[in-house]
C-alpha positions in Angstrom: -50.9 48.4 46.4 -53.5 49.6 44.1 -55.4 46.3 42.4 -57.0 48.3 39.9 -55.2 50.2 37.0 -56.1 53.5 34.6 -54.5 53.9 31.2 -54.5 57.1 29.3 -56.7 55.5 27.3 -59.5 55.4 30.3 -59.2 51.5 30.4 -59.3 49.7 34.0 -57.7 46.9 34.4 -57.0 44.3 37.1 -55.6 40.9 37.2 -58.0 37.9 37.1 -56.5 36.3 40.5 -58.4 39.2 42.1 -61.7 38.2 43.2 -64.7 40.4 42.9 -65.2 42.0 46.1 -66.7 45.1 47.7 -63.0 46.4 48.3 -62.3 46.0 44.1 -65.0 47.3 43.6 -65.2 50.6 45.8 -61.5 51.1 44.2 -62.9 51.1 41.0 -65.7 53.9 41.6 -63.0 56.1 43.8 -60.6 55.7 40.5 -63.4 56.3 37.8 -64.9 59.7 40.6 -61.0 61.2 40.9 -59.9 60.6 37.3 -62.6 60.8 35.1 -66.2 61.6 36.2 -65.1 65.6 35.8 -64.5 65.4 32.5 -67.4 63.0 31.3 -69.8 65.6 33.3 -68.3 68.7 31.5 -68.9 67.2 28.0 -72.2 66.4 29.2 -72.5 69.9 30.0 -70.9 71.2 26.9 -73.3 69.5 24.7 -76.4 70.6 26.4 -75.1 74.4 26.1 -73.9 74.4 29.9 -70.4 76.3 29.2 -67.7 77.7 31.7 -67.9 80.9 31.0 -71.7 80.7 32.4 -69.8 80.0 35.7 -67.2 82.4 36.1 -67.1 84.6 39.2 -69.2 88.1 37.9 -67.8 91.1 36.9 -68.2 94.6 38.6 -71.5 95.8 38.5 -70.8 98.8 36.5 -69.4 96.9 33.7 -70.7 94.8 31.0 -71.2 91.2 31.7 -72.3 88.9 28.4 -71.9 85.6 28.5 -72.8 83.8 25.2 -72.1 80.3 24.3 -71.7 79.5 20.7 -72.2 75.5 21.0 -70.0 74.2 18.7 -69.6 71.1 20.8 -73.2 70.3 20.0 -73.3 71.2 16.3 -70.0 68.9 15.6 -71.5 66.1 17.8 -75.0 66.1 15.6 -73.6 66.9 12.2 -71.1 64.3 12.0 -74.1 61.9 13.3 -76.7 63.0 11.2 -74.3 62.3 8.2 -72.7 58.7 9.8 -76.0 57.0 11.3 -78.9 59.6 10.3 -79.3 56.3 7.7 -80.0 53.6 10.0 -77.2 50.7 9.5 -78.9 47.4 7.4 -78.6 43.9 9.2 -79.0 40.8 7.5 -78.2 37.6 7.3 -78.0 34.7 4.6 -79.9 32.3 6.6 -83.7 33.5 6.4 -84.3 31.4 10.3 -81.5 34.2 11.4 -82.3 37.1 9.6 -86.0 36.7 10.8 -84.9 36.4 14.6 -82.6 39.6 13.8 -84.9 41.5 12.4 -88.0 40.9 15.2 -85.0 41.4 18.0 -84.3 45.3 16.4 -88.4 45.6 16.2 -87.9 44.3 19.9 -85.5 47.1 20.9 -86.1 50.1 18.8 -82.7 49.2 17.5 -82.5 52.2 14.2 -82.9 54.9 17.7 -81.1 53.3 19.9 -77.9 52.7 17.9 -78.5 56.5 16.9 -78.4 57.1 20.7 -75.5 55.0 21.4 -73.6 56.6 18.4 -74.4 60.1 19.7 -73.1 59.1 23.1 -69.9 57.9 22.1 -69.5 60.8 20.1 -69.8 62.9 23.2 -67.9 61.1 25.9 -65.3 59.0 23.4 -67.1 55.6 24.5 -70.7 54.5 26.1 -72.0 50.7 27.0 -74.5 48.5 25.6 -76.4 46.8 28.3 -77.9 43.0 27.6 -81.0 42.0 30.0 -83.9 39.7 29.7 -87.4 41.2 30.7 -90.4 39.4 32.3 -91.3 37.7 29.5 -88.0 36.4 28.8 -87.5 38.6 25.9 -83.6 39.5 25.6 -83.4 43.6 25.5 -81.4 45.9 24.6 -80.4 49.5 26.6 -77.6 51.7 26.6 -75.7 54.0 29.5 -73.1 56.9 29.6 -69.8 56.4 31.0 -71.0 58.8 33.9 -72.5 55.9 35.6 -70.8 52.8 34.0 -67.1 51.5 34.5 -65.8 48.1 32.4 -62.9 46.3 34.4 -60.8 44.7 31.8 -58.0 42.0 32.8 -54.5 42.7 32.4 -53.8 40.0 29.6 -52.6 40.8 26.3 -56.1 40.4 25.0 -57.7 42.9 27.7 -60.6 40.8 27.8 -63.7 42.6 29.8 -63.9 41.1 33.4 -66.4 42.7 35.2 -68.8 46.0 34.8 -70.1 48.5 37.4 -72.9 50.7 37.3 -73.7 52.9 39.9 -75.4 56.2 40.9 -74.0 59.0 42.9 -75.5 61.9 44.6 -74.4 65.7 43.6 -71.6 65.2 45.9 -70.6 62.0 43.7 -71.0 60.1 46.6 -71.9 56.6 45.8 -75.6 55.9 46.5 -76.4 52.6 44.9 -75.6 50.0 41.6 -74.7 46.8 41.0 -72.1 44.9 39.4 -72.4 42.4 36.1 -69.7 39.8 35.9 -69.9 36.7 33.6 -72.1 34.8 35.4 -74.4 36.9 37.4 -75.6 40.2 38.9 -74.4 41.4 41.9 -76.7 44.2 43.5 -74.9 47.1 45.5 -75.9 48.9 48.6 -73.9 51.6 50.7 -72.4 50.6 53.7 -73.4 53.0 56.2 -70.8 52.4 58.8 -67.7 52.8 56.2 -69.5 54.8 54.0 -68.5 52.3 50.9 -70.3 49.4 49.3 -71.1 46.0 50.3 -72.9 43.2 48.0 -76.4 42.0 48.1 -77.9 38.8 47.2 -76.4 38.1 43.2 -78.7 36.6 40.5 -77.6 34.9 37.5 -78.1 36.0 34.1 -78.5 33.6 31.4 -75.8 35.1 29.0 -72.0 33.2 28.0 -70.1 35.7 29.2 -70.7 39.7 30.3 -73.7 41.2 29.1 -72.1 44.7 28.7 -70.5 45.4 25.5 -68.2 48.5 24.8 -68.5 50.8 22.0 -65.5 53.2 21.1 -65.2 56.1 19.0 -61.4 55.1 19.0 -58.8 53.3 20.7 -58.1 56.5 22.8 -61.6 56.5 24.0 -61.6 60.5 22.9 -64.9 61.8 21.8 -65.5 64.3 19.2 -65.1 67.9 20.4 -62.3 66.7 23.0 -59.6 68.3 21.2 -61.5 71.9 20.5 -62.8 72.5 23.9 -60.5 75.2 24.5 -61.0 76.3 21.3 -65.1 76.5 22.2 -64.4 78.2 25.4 -61.7 80.9 23.7 -64.8 81.4 20.9 -67.3 81.8 24.0 -65.0 84.9 25.6 -63.8 86.2 22.5 -67.8 86.6 21.0 -68.9 87.7 24.9 -66.3 90.3 25.2 -67.3 91.5 22.1 -70.8 91.8 22.9 -69.8 93.7 26.2 -68.3 96.1 23.8 -70.8 97.3 21.8 -72.7 97.6 25.1 -70.0 100.3 26.2 -70.5 101.8 23.3 -74.2 102.2 24.0 -73.6 103.1 27.4 -70.8 105.4 26.7 -69.8 108.4 29.0 -70.2 112.0 28.0 -67.7 114.4 29.2 -68.0 118.1 29.4 -64.9 120.4 30.1 -64.7 124.1 30.8 -68.4 124.5 32.4 -70.3 123.0 35.5 -73.3 121.1 35.0 -76.3 120.9 37.9 -78.1 118.1 38.6 -81.3 119.9 36.8 -79.2 120.5 33.2 -77.7 117.2 33.6 -81.2 115.9 33.3 -82.4 118.0 31.0 -79.3 117.3 28.3 -80.3 113.4 29.1 -84.4 113.5 28.5 -84.3 116.2 25.7 -80.8 115.1 23.7 -79.9 118.8 23.3 -76.8 120.2 24.4 -76.5 123.8 24.5 -73.4 124.7 26.5 -71.0 128.2 27.3 -68.6 128.4 29.6 -66.9 132.0 31.0 -64.8 134.5 29.1 -61.7 132.8 27.5 -62.7 129.2 28.9 -63.0 126.9 26.2 -66.2 124.4 26.7 -65.5 121.0 25.2 -68.1 118.3 25.2 -68.1 114.6 23.8 -67.8 110.8 24.4 -65.0 109.1 26.4 -63.8 106.5 23.2 -62.7 103.0 24.5 -59.9 102.3 22.2 -61.5 100.1 19.3 -60.1 96.4 18.7 -63.0 95.2 16.5 -60.7 94.4 13.5 -58.4 92.4 16.1 -62.0 90.6 17.5 -63.1 89.6 14.2 -60.3 87.9 13.1 -59.6 86.1 16.5 -63.6 84.5 15.8 -62.6 84.0 12.2 -59.3 82.1 13.3 -61.5 79.9 15.9 -64.1 78.8 13.9 -62.1 77.9 11.0 -59.5 75.9 13.8 -62.7 74.2 15.9 -64.0 72.9 12.2 -60.5 71.6 10.8 -59.3 70.3 14.1 -62.5 68.4 14.5 -62.4 67.6 10.7 -66.0 68.0 10.9 -67.4 69.9 7.9 -69.4 73.5 8.3 -72.1 72.9 6.5 -73.3 76.6 7.1 -70.3 77.8 5.4 -71.7 79.9 2.7 -69.2 78.6 -0.1 -70.0 75.2 1.2 -73.6 74.4 -0.7 -71.8 76.4 -4.3 -68.7 73.1 -4.5 -68.7 71.0 -6.9 -69.1 67.5 -6.8 -64.9 67.1 -6.7 -64.5 69.9 -4.3 -67.5 68.7 -2.1 -66.0 65.4 -1.7 -63.0 66.4 -0.5 -64.3 69.0 1.9 -66.6 65.6 2.7 -63.0 63.7 3.1 -61.9 64.0 6.4 -65.5 63.5 8.0 -65.5 60.4 5.8 -62.5 59.1 6.7 -63.7 59.5 10.6 -67.0 57.9 9.9 -65.3 54.7 7.7 -63.0 54.1 11.2 -66.1 54.6 13.5 -68.2 52.0 11.1 -65.3 49.4 12.4 -65.4 50.3 15.7 -69.8 49.7 15.9 -69.6 46.9 13.9 -67.2 45.1 16.1 -69.2 46.3 19.1 -72.4 45.2 17.5 -70.7 41.7 16.8 -70.3 41.1 20.0 -73.7 42.1 20.8 -75.3 40.0 18.8 -72.8 37.3 19.9 -74.2 37.6 23.1 -77.8 37.4 21.9 -77.5 34.2 19.8 -75.9 32.6 23.6 -79.1 32.5 25.0 -80.4 29.1 24.7 -84.1 30.1 24.2 -83.1 32.2 20.9 -82.7 28.7 18.8 -79.6 30.0 17.0 -76.6 29.1 16.5 -74.5 30.6 18.7 -71.9 30.9 15.8 -74.2 32.8 13.6 -73.1 36.3 14.5 -69.9 36.0 12.2 -71.9 35.7 9.0 -73.6 38.8 10.0 -73.7 41.6 7.4 -73.6 45.0 8.0 -74.1 48.1 5.5 -73.7 51.8 6.6 -74.9 54.3 4.1 -73.7 58.0 4.7 -76.6 60.8 4.8 -75.8 63.2 2.4 -77.3 64.4 -0.9 -77.9 61.3 -3.6 -77.8 61.2 -7.3 -80.6 58.6 -7.7 -79.7 58.6 -11.7 -75.9 58.0 -11.0 -76.9 54.7 -8.6 -79.9 53.6 -11.2 -76.7 53.8 -13.8 -74.2 52.2 -11.8 -76.4 49.1 -11.1 -76.9 48.7 -14.6 -73.8 48.6 -15.1 -73.4 45.9 -12.8 -75.9 43.5 -14.3 -74.5 40.1 -15.0 -71.2 41.0 -12.5 -72.7 40.8 -9.2 -75.5 39.0 -7.6 -79.0 40.9 -7.8 -79.0 41.3 -3.7 -75.7 43.1 -4.2 -77.0 45.4 -6.9 -79.8 46.0 -5.2 -78.0 47.2 -2.4 -76.0 50.1 -4.4 -79.0 51.7 -4.1 -80.0 54.0 -1.6 -83.5 53.9 -1.8 -83.5 50.2 -0.9 -83.4 49.5 2.5 -83.2 45.8 2.3 -82.0 44.6 -0.6 -83.1 40.5 0.5 -86.6 41.8 0.9 -86.4 43.7 -1.9 -85.2 40.8 -4.6 -88.2 38.9 -2.8 -90.7 41.6 -3.5 -88.9 41.8 -7.4 -89.1 38.0 -7.8 -92.8 38.0 -6.6 -93.8 40.4 -8.9 -92.4 38.7 -11.6 -94.2 35.3 -10.5 -97.4 37.2 -10.4 -96.5 38.7 -13.7 -95.7 35.1 -15.1 -99.1 33.8 -13.7 -101.1 36.7 -15.2 -99.1 36.2 -18.7 -100.5 32.3 -18.7 -103.7 33.4 -17.7 -104.3 35.9 -20.5 -102.8 33.2 -23.1 -105.3 30.4 -21.7 -108.3 33.3 -22.1 -107.4 33.9 -25.6 -107.2 30.5 -26.8 -110.2 29.6 -25.0 -112.0 32.2 -27.0 -110.1 31.6 -30.2 -111.8 27.9 -29.7 -115.1 29.0 -29.0 -115.1 31.2 -32.5 -114.1 28.0 -34.1 -116.8 25.5 -36.0 -116.6 22.1 -36.8 -114.2 22.2 -39.6 -112.1 24.8 -37.6 -113.3 27.6 -39.4 -113.9 31.0 -37.9 -118.0 31.1 -37.5 -120.0 34.2 -38.1 -119.7 36.4 -35.0 -123.5 37.0 -35.5 -124.5 33.1 -36.1 
């Protein structure tokens, strides 16, 4: 009887009544290898331009055999990633102490780059993982991993709470080599059991987080990557373009047919080298020379390529920025073209914000942090789309908001402001400095005027 179950949403579940044993871990790993590992590796290869057409059986030696890859998988991921996370997420907190702690954590872990890379992995695989740990200096650190190497097992409750995680490596034949199990209390190193070719537990070490320090970031509840729905279209486009290139090679190397006269090898060589054809046959025999023509399907191929290309962008809902008509669109038309991608970005905002909140909840749970454990509830996230901005319009909107909202909210509407709280502090400091300067000028003016007055209060002669 199986203790680990795998749903269509790629969710591993088990009962909390099942203890975490080497047998349970081995079962999860085997289920992962049998059902998901191949798909994840295919997605990784497609992003890296290693598509299936490159591994097809070769054609006969006398046939053109082009293998062209138009990597729309990478284009879709990079285009959406730049639009969605090209501008780093702004994270802030009203409590200055918490805000400073978050800023220090983000700098120490280079979070702007890490967040972008996590989002990219989520787009490729449909989900990815954040792994929190403490380094030798007892500082909380963050790294990330792909679902190729990590499995998160949930319990089978209505909440589907994370139960434990497995991070493992495998050889070229996907056989287990090493890894670790991360539970809510400890980290258990894994080793290969040579006698059974299975896994065994080594000495565990505790971690200091309140619960499981593995956070899953998902693209959607189905854990489907950006180009999963168009993989067959991309494969079809590669095939269509490759066959078109084969046809070009065929016409470049077309066969010459000559009817009605026999040519010896020397004449054939002369025709090939001099490119002059002067033939005559016996009396009454018609000599015919010409190239063998392959039926032309150029129009059909072009229509197929256009259909596949349009379908890829329509179904993936990522805008084709290289479309020649894209840059000529008006503001409203451009907004409509970006609307599907904007809807996906908004949905992903919520998934990422949920994951980041759980991450900071774990970070704050460390006793040495000195931050209240529930402070994560008040963290503010601001996502900004990476697209051309009209600063004049933004300034006009901010001006219209004057007196309607707080200065911090008003500044947050400006794309040139990275952190509204910091910017507001700078503005207040400048105002304070300006007021001090004005007061000093006024004092100096009064002192100067006093020096020019005599005992009777009459302005003295400047020449005296």
